[in-house]
Structures are given as structure tokens and as C-alpha cells.
N, C-alpha and C positions, 0 to 999 in steps of 0.2 A: 707545840701547836703545829699541824700541817694543813694546809687546804687542798682544797680538791684537785685543782690542778698539778699542785706539788703531787699529791696523791700518784695520779695517772702517770706523771714523769717517773716517778722513783720505781713505779710499777713497769713501766718500759727499761728503765736501768736494769732492774732484777732480771726480766728477759732478757736482754741482748748483751747480758755479761758473757753470756753463751760465745760471743767472738772471742772474750779472752782465753779461752781454751784451744781456739785453732792455731794459733802460733805454736805453743808448746807443743800441739800433737805432732806438727809440722817439721819441727825441732828437733836435732839429734840430742834429744835431751834423754840422758840415761833411765833406764825404768824405774831405777831406785829413787831420782829424784821426782820421778812422777809420782812412786807410791807416796813420797813422803808430802807431796802437796794434797794427793788425794786424802792423806791420814788427817789433814789441818782441816779438810773441808768435813772429813767425818765427825771430828770434835764439834765442830760447830752446829752440824745437822744432830748428833746427839744432845745437844743442850736444847736446840729447836724443839726437839721430839718432846722433853719434858716440859717446856714452856706451852707449846701446841695442846698436848693434852691436858695440863694443869687448867687452862682458861675452857676448856670444851666439858671437863670434868664438873667444872665449878657451875657452868651453866645446867648443867643435867642434875647436880646433887640439890641447886637452890628451886629448882621446878618440881623435884621429887619433895623435898620438905614444904613446898608451900602446897601440893597437893595433899600430903598427910595433915599438914595442920588445916586444910580445909579452905584455903586460900586460891587455890587453883584447881580444875578438875585433874581427876586422877589419870586419864585417861591420857592427859598433853605431858604429865611426868613418865608415864610407861612409855609415850612415845618418843621423848627425846633418849629415854634410856637404850629403847631399840636401835635408835638412831645413830649413838655414837658406836654400838658394836657394829652395826652395819657398813660405818664408814670404815672404821678398821678391817673389817673383813673385806671390803672392797678394795682398800688401799694394799693389803697384804695378800690375801688369796687371789684376788683379781688379777694385781701384775704378776704374780706368779706363774696364773694361768695363760696370761699372754704372752709371757715370756717364754713358756714352754712350748706353746703354739707357734710363735713368731720364730723361735731359734730352731725348731724341728722343721718348718718351711723354708727357712733359710741353708740347712743343713742338705735337705733334699736338694734343692736348686743347684747348691755349690756342687754337689756329687754327679748332677746330671750335664752341668758345664763342664767340669773336669773329664767327664768320658767324653764329652763330645769333641775337645780339643786336646785329646791323645796327650795330654801330662802337662799342657802348656799352663801356666798362670794365669789367673782371674783377669779378665779384660779389665782396662781403665772404664769401659763404660758400666759393665757389671760392678764394679767398686763401686762407681758413683751411684747406680741403682741401689745398691745395698743400704750407702750412707744415706742416702733420700730416705729410704724407709725407716730407718733407725730416728732419722730427725722428726718425723711424722710421730712416731711413738712417743718420742720426748715431748712432742708439742703436745700433744693430748695430755699427758701427765701435766705438763706445765700450765696448761688452763685452769689444772683444778688448784693447783697453786695459785695462781692470779685471783679464782674465785675466793680463797679463803681469805686473801690480803684485804678485799673489797668489801667482804663482809665484816672483818674486823673494823676496817673503817668506818662502817656503816652503822655497825653497833656501838661506835662510840669508845672503843677499845684501841685507842691512837697507838700507845706502847708495843702492844702486839702488832698492830700490822706493820711498825717499823722495823720488827725484829723478823719476821716473817720476809720482809722485802731483802735485809742484809742477807738472812741465812740462806734464802733460795737463790739471792743474788750469787753467793759464794759457790752454792751448789750447782746454778748452771754455768758457772765457769768451768767446772770440772767436767759438765756434760759435754763439750765441747770435745774433750778427749774422744769420748765413745763414739760421736757421731762420724770424728774423722779415723776412727780407728782402721775400716778397711782403706783407706786411702793412703794413709801413713807409710805404708811400706811399699808402696809403687813409686817407679823413678821419676815419674811425671807428677808435676805439682797441678792441684785443679786450678783453674781460672777462678780469677776474683770474682766473677758474677756468680760462680755457682757455689762458692762458699759464702756470699750473700743472701742466695736462696736459701741455703740451709739454716743461715742464721733465723732468718725471718721465719722458716717452717718451724725450728724447735723452740727459739725465743720469743716469737711474737705475741702466742697464745697466752704469754704470762700478763701482757699489757693489755689482752682482750678480756682476759678472767678478771683482771682488777677491776675493768669497765665497768663489765655487767655484774660482778660482786657487789658494788658497790650502789647500785641502784636501788635498792630496797634492801629492807631490815625484816629478816626471817630468825628467830631463834633456831628453828630446826635445821633449816639451811646452814646457820653458823655454825652449828655442831655437827652435821654431815660433812661440811667442806673441812671445818679442822680436823675432824677425826679420819678424813681420807686421807688427808695430807700428812697426819702423823703415822698414820699406817704404811703411805707409801714413803715416806720417809725412813722407817725402820728397814722395810725393805730395801730401798737403794744404799743404806748403811750396810746392810749385811751383804749386799753385791758387791760394794766398794771396798770392804775389808776382804772378803773372800781373793779379789782381785789384788789387793796389796801385799796380802801377806805372802802370796806367788812372787813377790819383786823385791823385798827387803825385809829385812831381819823386825822382830816384834817390837824391840826397844825403839825402834826408829819410829815404828806404828804409834807405839804409845806416845811418843815424843809429839810428834805431830798432833795425835789427839787430845792431848794436854795443852797444847797451844791453842788450838782450837776451842776447846772448852774455857780456857781463859778469855779468849777475843769475847765469846757468847757471854760469860757473865759479865765482862768490863762494858761491853756495848748495852747488855739490859741496865746496867748502874748508870749509864750515862744517858739511857732514853728516860729512865726514872728518874734522876737528877733534873733533866730537862723539861719536867711536866707533863710528859707524854702519857 
């Protein structure tokens, strides 16, 4: 069992593991090794998707069963049913729409910059601006992850809260690759203060979401945040796999995913045996 201060501390750690991905992104690590690390993260996230959806669906089915048995209003069961599918849709379709719009805008901006620079490479200033934009987008996503952690704790599902912290922490570590992607190919290394700013923008919202989500108990918000987090994780998994498959062999990816799944199951067992 963890107390409230420990929850907030772990929520902060889950967000700021994003800093762990920065050195790897800036090091001369081969694409194959980065792809393998991503595959391990994919395995962890795959386990987490199953666990998150199972908790959200349990809450929905319980509400519907109570409504059918006359122990709760039918409108409440229907509301939770709509909520879980709405959360999944926001996590999947919403992020896809955001990505499409963001990537389209980025492509136009880079085209204008390239045209105006007579074939010269993107300047460091523009690279930093693009990295900041990516960090802002990831930060908005991580806020919802923190909300799911806080709501799980507020609902008394400590084991799920711990698994979310571990899973999102592993996920956030890989997000550091994406944030520094525009800068990694630059010959100049970004200043430390700039890296700290990116980490705070991208990882800080996980802590804020944990704090906000833990302040009240709402079954509807609990289901919404979990289903959104699950949908977002499915989106991220597919995105990460698409990138990884271009960098290494499928057997290497499956091996990494196996290790990630193994880590997820073992962690779940340890948490369960610990009485959480």
C-alpha cells in the first residue's frame, strides 16, 4: 500500500522518466538498438492496454448489471457504456486527427523554410521550435495519463495505479526519442536548460494529472480516463511499431515485445503479492 505523498512522488517519476530518453536520442546509438528498446516498451504497453481496458470494462459491466437488476438507474449504466467507447474514440481517432493536422502543418512550415533558405538545412532555431511543439503535444497526452493514475488511486484500485505508473514511466522514457528527433541530427548539442524545459513540458503534466485526478472519485471520469488512456496507448503502440519495423527485423521486434510483456506480467504479480 502506498500513501498519498508516495503516489504524487511516483506520478512525478512516471512523468520525468522522459529525461531518460534524451541521452539515448543524443548518443550515436544504432537505429536497430533504438528499435529494440522501443519494442520492449511496446510489449509493456500491450500488457498495460489489456489491464487498463479490463478495469474500465469491469466498471461498465457492473453498472449495467446493477441497472438491469434494478439496483441502479438504467441511465447510469448507459452513460458508462457510452463513456468507455467515447474515451476509446478520443484516444484513437482524436490523436490520429491531431497527428494528421500537426504533421501537415509541420510539413508546410518546413517546405517554406527550405524554399527560403535556398537548399540549406533546417536551422538549429527551427529545430528547437519543432522539438518544443512535439513536447507540448506529448505533454497534453501525458496529462490524461496522470489523470488515469490519480483516478485509479482515488477509486482504491492501488494495483492498477502502480501498473499505470510503471507502464507510463516506461512509455515516457521512449517519448524522449521523439521529442529530440528534430535535434538529434544536428551537429550542435542543445543547451542543458533547453533540455530541462522540454522535459518539464513533456513530463510535468503526468504529475499534474496525477494530482488533479486523485482529488475526487467519479466512476464516469474513472472510466473515461482509463478508456482514453487505453485508446491512446493503442495509437502509440501502432505508431511505435510502424517506426520500429523500418529499423530492424521482425524477430528482433517480437523478442523485445516478449521481454516487455514478461516484464508487465511479472510486475503485475509482484504488485498483487504485495497486497496492492
